[in-house]
N, CA, C and O of each residue as an XYZ file, in Angstrom:
464
protein
N       0.840     -1.135      0.054
C      -0.179      0.217     -0.059
C       1.177      1.308      0.175
O       2.215      1.332      0.836
N       0.572      2.028     -0.649
C       1.362      3.355     -1.077
C       0.967      4.330     -0.084
O      -0.248      4.525     -0.066
N       1.651      5.003      0.754
C       1.552      6.302      1.505
C       2.352      7.384      1.091
O       3.509      7.166      0.730
N       1.988      8.274      1.096
C       2.554      9.993      0.996
C       2.288     10.602      2.086
O       1.130     10.827      2.439
N       3.379     10.964      2.795
C       3.494     11.836      4.115
C       4.329     13.089      3.542
O       5.518     13.180      3.235
N       3.297     14.004      3.509
C       3.718     15.721      3.313
C       4.204     16.123      4.484
O       3.853     15.621      5.551
N       5.222     17.251      4.352
C       5.664     17.762      5.625
C       6.077     19.476      5.495
O       5.697     20.053      4.477
N       6.654     20.055      6.271
C       7.250     21.607      5.864
C       6.357     22.682      5.950
O       6.744     23.788      6.328
N       5.208     22.458      5.636
C       4.197     23.682      5.683
C       4.577     24.493      7.069
O       5.301     24.155      8.006
N       3.880     25.583      6.861
C       3.715     26.769      7.968
C       3.529     27.772      7.809
O       3.261     27.914      6.616
N       3.482     29.057      8.533
C       3.437     30.214      8.329
C       4.538     31.134      8.052
O       5.391     31.311      8.922
N       4.601     31.689      7.017
C       5.750     32.827      6.506
C       5.346     34.215      5.817
O       4.465     34.231      4.957
N       5.900     35.183      6.151
C       5.952     36.149      5.564
C       6.277     36.306      4.241
O       7.237     35.732      3.728
N       5.490     37.096      3.616
C       5.519     37.210      1.789
C       7.029     37.666      1.603
O       7.457     38.683      2.147
N       7.644     37.018      0.967
C       8.892     37.286      0.417
C       9.773     36.058      0.853
O      10.884     35.874      0.356
N       9.237     35.235      1.792
C       9.906     34.255      2.776
C      10.394     32.839      1.692
O      10.471     32.923      0.466
N      10.592     31.969      2.259
C      10.831     30.608      1.788
C      10.418     29.279      2.864
O      10.300     29.371      4.086
N      10.247     28.089      2.062
C       9.854     27.024      2.996
C      10.286     25.957      1.853
O      10.280     25.990      0.622
N      10.645     25.040      2.781
C      10.795     23.645      1.819
C       9.764     22.696      2.231
O       9.644     22.628      3.455
N       9.070     22.025      1.626
C       8.113     20.804      1.714
C       8.859     19.808      1.102
O       9.662     19.799      0.169
N       8.259     18.711      2.082
C       9.260     17.215      1.992
C       8.001     16.050      1.567
O       6.842     16.344      1.861
N       8.181     15.231      1.134
C       7.209     14.065      1.107
C       8.196     12.999      0.661
O       9.099     12.948     -0.174
N       7.532     11.964      1.773
C       8.042     10.707      1.587
C       7.193      9.617      1.280
O       6.052      9.608      1.743
N       7.653      8.578      0.468
C       6.719      7.744      0.064
C       7.017      6.470      0.015
O       8.013      6.037     -0.564
N       6.216      5.804      0.591
C       6.504      4.445      0.843
C       5.798      3.671      0.157
O       4.844      4.195     -0.418
N       5.994      2.312     -0.006
C       5.125      1.278     -0.530
C       5.184      1.234     -1.968
O       4.348      0.492     -2.485
N       6.022      1.890     -2.796
C       5.976      1.922     -4.171
C       7.562      1.825     -4.576
O       8.445      1.916     -3.723
N       7.863      1.605     -6.147
C       9.212      1.849     -6.725
C       9.699      3.182     -6.843
O      10.143      3.458     -7.958
N       9.730      4.064     -5.996
C       9.631      5.594     -5.928
C      10.933      6.015     -7.137
O      10.814      7.090     -7.724
N      11.893      5.301     -7.385
C      12.892      5.593     -8.122
C      12.255      5.932     -9.663
O      12.432      6.905    -10.396
N      11.395      4.641     -9.840
C      10.778      4.638    -11.030
C       9.225      5.373    -11.310
O       8.450      5.057    -12.212
N       9.062      6.190    -10.512
C       7.807      6.979    -10.460
C       8.161      8.362    -10.254
O       8.908      8.919     -9.450
N       7.109      8.943    -11.599
C       7.183     10.265    -11.654
C       6.318     10.978    -10.540
O       5.258     10.490    -10.148
N       6.833     12.157    -10.057
C       6.303     12.573     -8.883
C       5.903     14.344     -9.195
O       6.679     15.083     -9.800
N       4.660     14.761     -8.690
C       4.284     16.086     -8.674
C       4.031     16.735     -7.200
O       4.112     16.200     -6.094
N       3.739     17.902     -7.516
C       3.259     18.591     -6.272
C       2.115     19.292     -6.612
O       2.201     20.024     -7.598
N       1.021     19.230     -5.994
C      -0.035     19.933     -6.322
C      -0.653     20.834     -4.948
O      -0.512     20.575     -3.752
N      -1.379     21.971     -5.598
C      -1.876     22.764     -4.815
C      -3.459     22.875     -4.822
O      -4.042     22.793     -5.903
N      -4.202     23.067     -3.595
C      -5.711     23.151     -3.795
C      -6.302     24.395     -4.295
O      -5.844     25.372     -3.703
N      -7.060     24.640     -5.079
C      -7.719     25.753     -5.538
C      -8.618     26.264     -4.683
O      -8.820     25.498     -3.741
N      -9.255     27.289     -4.642
C     -10.352     27.842     -4.228
C     -11.790     27.048     -4.100
O     -12.692     27.236     -3.283
N     -11.705     26.092     -5.186
C     -12.881     25.411     -5.527
C     -12.463     23.730     -5.050
O     -13.107     22.794     -5.524
N     -11.561     23.547     -4.273
C     -11.284     22.387     -3.537
C     -10.794     21.479     -4.612
O     -10.813     20.324     -4.186
N     -10.338     21.552     -5.913
C      -9.651     20.712     -6.975
C      -8.170     20.853     -6.526
O      -7.777     21.550     -5.590
N      -7.597     20.268     -7.143
C      -5.968     20.235     -6.935
C      -5.275     20.230     -8.186
O      -5.563     19.403     -9.052
N      -4.444     21.033     -8.335
C      -3.570     21.397     -9.694
C      -2.309     20.963     -9.607
O      -1.881     20.966     -8.453
N      -1.487     20.552    -10.518
C      -0.382     20.276    -10.757
C       0.678     21.685    -10.814
O       0.806     22.285    -11.881
N       1.279     22.055     -9.790
C       2.371     23.215     -9.661
C       3.644     22.748    -10.200
O       4.286     23.484    -10.949
N       4.096     21.490     -9.855
C       5.556     20.974     -9.976
C       5.630     19.673    -10.397
O       4.961     18.838     -9.789
N       6.471     19.264    -11.534
C       6.425     17.706    -11.792
C       7.803     17.391    -11.810
O       8.631     18.195    -12.240
N       8.134     16.170    -11.332
C       9.530     15.521    -11.709
C       9.476     14.225    -12.148
O       9.045     13.372    -11.372
N       9.878     13.881    -13.383
C       9.708     12.668    -13.656
C      11.140     11.626    -13.228
O      12.092     12.000    -12.543
N      11.012     10.646    -13.669
C      11.874      9.447    -13.262
C      13.371      9.758    -13.399
O      14.326      9.467    -12.678
N      13.272     10.480    -14.616
C      14.823     10.591    -14.898
C      15.319     12.054    -14.624
O      16.316     12.480    -15.206
N      14.649     12.775    -13.780
C      14.959     14.334    -13.444
C      14.306     15.205    -14.019
O      14.379     16.279    -13.421
N      13.457     15.239    -15.266
C      13.096     16.122    -15.794
C      12.055     17.060    -14.757
O      11.565     16.596    -13.728
N      11.873     18.193    -15.152
C      10.969     18.967    -14.315
C      10.078     19.946    -15.374
O      10.373     20.218    -16.537
N       8.994     20.351    -14.666
C       8.220     21.418    -15.215
C       7.361     22.005    -14.163
O       7.160     21.425    -13.095
N       6.764     23.360    -14.519
C       6.084     23.742    -13.553
C       4.942     24.919    -14.131
O       4.961     25.459    -15.237
N       4.151     25.086    -13.243
C       2.940     25.956    -13.626
C       3.500     27.267    -13.750
O       4.508     27.515    -13.088
N       2.883     28.371    -14.679
C       3.190     29.359    -14.762
C       3.190     30.075    -13.685
O       4.036     30.968    -13.725
N       2.465     30.029    -12.569
C       2.216     30.758    -11.384
C       3.370     30.408    -10.345
O       3.424     31.045     -9.294
N       4.224     29.480    -10.601
C       5.346     29.237     -9.703
C       6.593     29.309    -10.523
O       7.680     29.339     -9.945
N       6.531     29.334    -11.604
C       7.885     29.074    -12.232
C       9.010     30.572    -11.935
O       8.748     31.773    -12.010
N      10.314     29.845    -11.581
C      11.105     30.904    -11.008
C      10.910     30.941     -9.670
O      11.778     31.424     -8.943
N       9.874     30.494     -9.224
C      10.285     30.647     -7.576
C      10.081     29.574     -6.930
O      10.243     29.692     -5.716
N       9.805     28.642     -7.272
C       9.657     26.871     -6.986
C      10.977     25.889     -7.479
O      11.553     25.991     -8.562
N      11.193     25.232     -6.746
C      11.971     24.226     -7.366
C      11.691     22.841     -6.829
O      11.719     22.641     -5.615
N      11.372     21.704     -7.850
C      11.237     20.490     -7.361
C      12.325     19.721     -7.791
O      12.883     19.878     -8.877
N      12.735     18.609     -6.656
C      13.708     17.963     -6.774
C      13.394     16.282     -5.721
O      12.363     15.984     -5.117
N      14.313     15.710     -5.803
C      13.882     14.315     -5.291
C      15.033     13.340     -4.935
O      15.943     13.227     -5.756
N      15.067     12.734     -3.959
C      16.184     12.293     -3.569
C      15.634     10.481     -3.387
O      14.983     10.172     -2.389
N      15.992      9.407     -4.467
C      15.544      8.402     -4.442
C      16.318      7.497     -3.566
O      16.053      6.296     -3.508
N      17.298      8.064     -2.861
C      17.960      7.152     -1.810
C      16.945      7.199     -0.515
O      16.904      6.274      0.295
N      16.245      8.213     -0.426
C      15.291      8.543      0.870
C      13.842      8.452      0.637
O      12.976      8.733      1.465
N      13.659      8.045     -0.536
C      12.066      8.148     -1.226
C      11.299      9.098     -0.896
O      10.151      9.080     -0.452
N      12.170     10.144     -1.196
C      11.454     11.533     -1.116
C      11.585     12.674     -2.186
O      12.557     12.797     -2.932
N      10.732     13.307     -2.172
C      10.418     14.800     -3.285
C      10.099     15.762     -2.419
O       9.335     15.674     -1.458
N      10.810     16.836     -2.853
C      10.902     18.095     -2.006
C      10.372     19.335     -3.087
O      10.367     19.264     -4.316
N       9.993     20.322     -2.356
C       9.680     21.432     -3.269
C       9.975     22.663     -2.310
O       9.416     22.972     -1.258
N      11.140     23.341     -3.067
C      11.566     24.527     -2.471
C      10.980     25.749     -2.831
O      11.197     26.164     -3.969
N      10.323     26.358     -2.118
C       9.376     27.720     -2.588
C      10.214     28.775     -1.839
O      10.773     28.648     -0.749
N      10.177     29.873     -2.681
C      10.906     31.218     -2.498
C      10.000     32.086     -3.198
O       9.186     31.936     -4.109
N      10.394     33.036     -2.490
C       9.590     34.482     -2.748
C       8.021     34.269     -2.663
O       7.223     34.618     -3.533
N       7.776     33.769     -1.718
C       6.375     33.099     -1.450
C       5.632     34.464     -1.367
O       6.104     35.389     -0.707
N       4.381     34.578     -2.098
C       3.278     35.462     -1.975
C       1.899     34.973     -1.311
O       1.497     33.813     -1.390
N       1.298     35.905     -0.714
C      -0.062     35.702     -0.254
C      -0.794     34.547     -1.212
O      -1.077     33.493     -0.643
N      -1.060     34.651     -2.374
C      -1.636     33.927     -3.195
C      -1.204     32.528     -3.239
O      -1.779     31.647     -3.878
N      -0.268     32.395     -2.599
C       0.486     30.848     -2.833
C      -0.210     30.022     -1.683
O       0.003     28.810     -1.656
N      -1.043     30.605     -0.715
C      -1.479     30.208      0.795
C      -2.588     29.239      0.488
O      -3.663     29.690      0.092
N      -2.422     27.993      0.633
C      -3.006     26.783      0.098
C      -2.800     25.457      1.094
O      -2.136     25.514      2.129
N      -3.405     24.381      0.667
C      -2.465     23.256      0.936
C      -2.225     22.629     -0.035
O      -3.018     22.571     -0.974
N      -0.797     21.874     -0.020
C      -0.230     21.233     -0.744
C      -0.071     19.605     -0.598
O      -0.088     19.046      0.499
N       0.069     18.997     -1.708
C       0.134     17.613     -1.717
C       1.062     17.057     -2.654
O       1.275     17.647     -3.713
N       1.619     16.011     -2.380
C       2.624     15.207     -3.489
C       1.751     14.054     -3.910
O       1.013     13.496     -3.099
N       1.838     13.651     -5.323
C       1.429     12.515     -5.815
C       1.737     11.766     -6.911
O       2.820     12.171     -7.332
N       1.372     10.983     -7.498
C       1.710     10.458     -8.597
C       0.248     10.155     -9.412
O      -0.897      9.968     -8.998
N       0.805     10.193    -10.678
C      -0.202     10.220    -11.703
C      -1.402      9.232    -11.536
O      -2.602      9.500    -11.592
N      -0.617      7.670    -11.252
C      -1.503      6.766    -11.080
C      -2.423      6.859     -9.564
O      -3.550      6.365     -9.572
N      -1.908      7.490     -8.312
C      -2.680      7.667     -7.391
C      -3.624      8.469     -7.487
O      -4.718      8.266     -6.961
N      -3.254      9.785     -8.365
C      -4.350     10.867     -8.892
C      -5.486     10.206     -9.382
O      -6.626     10.459     -8.992
N      -5.197      9.352    -10.239
C      -6.198      8.924    -11.015
C      -7.254      7.754    -10.030
O      -8.412      7.560    -10.399
N      -6.864      7.264     -9.168
C      -7.015      6.386     -8.283
C      -7.895      7.194     -7.186
O      -8.754      6.665     -6.481
N      -7.509      8.669     -7.160
C      -8.372      9.496     -6.206
C      -7.819      9.381     -4.634
O      -8.433      9.565     -3.583
N      -6.400      9.002     -4.873
C      -5.924      8.625     -3.402
C      -4.731     10.145     -2.745
O      -3.693     10.448     -3.333
N      -5.118     10.692     -1.775
C      -3.961     11.676     -1.683
C      -3.865     11.542     -0.392
O      -4.715     10.968      0.290
N      -2.428     12.257      0.214
C      -2.118     12.040      1.576
C      -2.726     13.223      2.472
O      -3.674     13.829      1.972
N      -2.316     13.585      3.646
C      -2.872     14.624      4.278
C      -2.545     15.932      4.153
O      -3.029     16.858      4.805
N      -1.533     16.013      3.121
C      -0.961     17.150      2.742
C      -0.511     18.170      3.717
O      -0.657     17.917      4.913
N       0.025     19.304      3.346
C       0.613     20.236      4.224
C       0.166     21.594      4.102
O       0.007     21.906      2.922
N      -0.052     22.371      4.801
C      -0.803     23.781      4.823
C       0.462     24.790      4.889
O       1.345     24.634      5.732
N       0.488     26.017      3.771
C       1.230     26.855      3.612
C       0.355     27.903      3.627
O      -0.653     28.098      2.946
N       1.033     28.771      4.772
C       0.221     29.994      4.831
C       1.252     31.209      4.735
O       2.279     31.196      5.414
N       0.897     32.430      3.729
C       1.844     33.139      3.474
C       1.381     34.562      3.861
O       0.524     35.001      3.095
N       1.782     35.477      4.977
C       1.047     36.635      5.563
C       1.671     37.781      4.407
O       2.745     37.620      3.827
N       0.746     38.976      4.207
C       1.176     40.140      3.657
C       2.020     40.964      4.630
O       2.486     42.048      4.278
């Protein structure tokens, strides 16, 4: 059974930084593409950063140049470094895989709050 454990969220002032972490258990992590998602005001989840099994990355326009996704296969973990945070970045963040998204499975997420 795959488990996703997100952590690292918190309260930060605008312009500040946070690092989110996600530890994945129960899967072949090194051969799995990973993504970070955020929750929209309508409670849907949107992909904001993607990292492929080979290390390729892509980002949503809203975070490009400010967020960096990375992975450590030895630790079965994926990270999201968030810089120059804005109040509009305030929401829940989740990590996930394409397969689990299709199955509707999500972890507990981690809350990021950016004060102005």
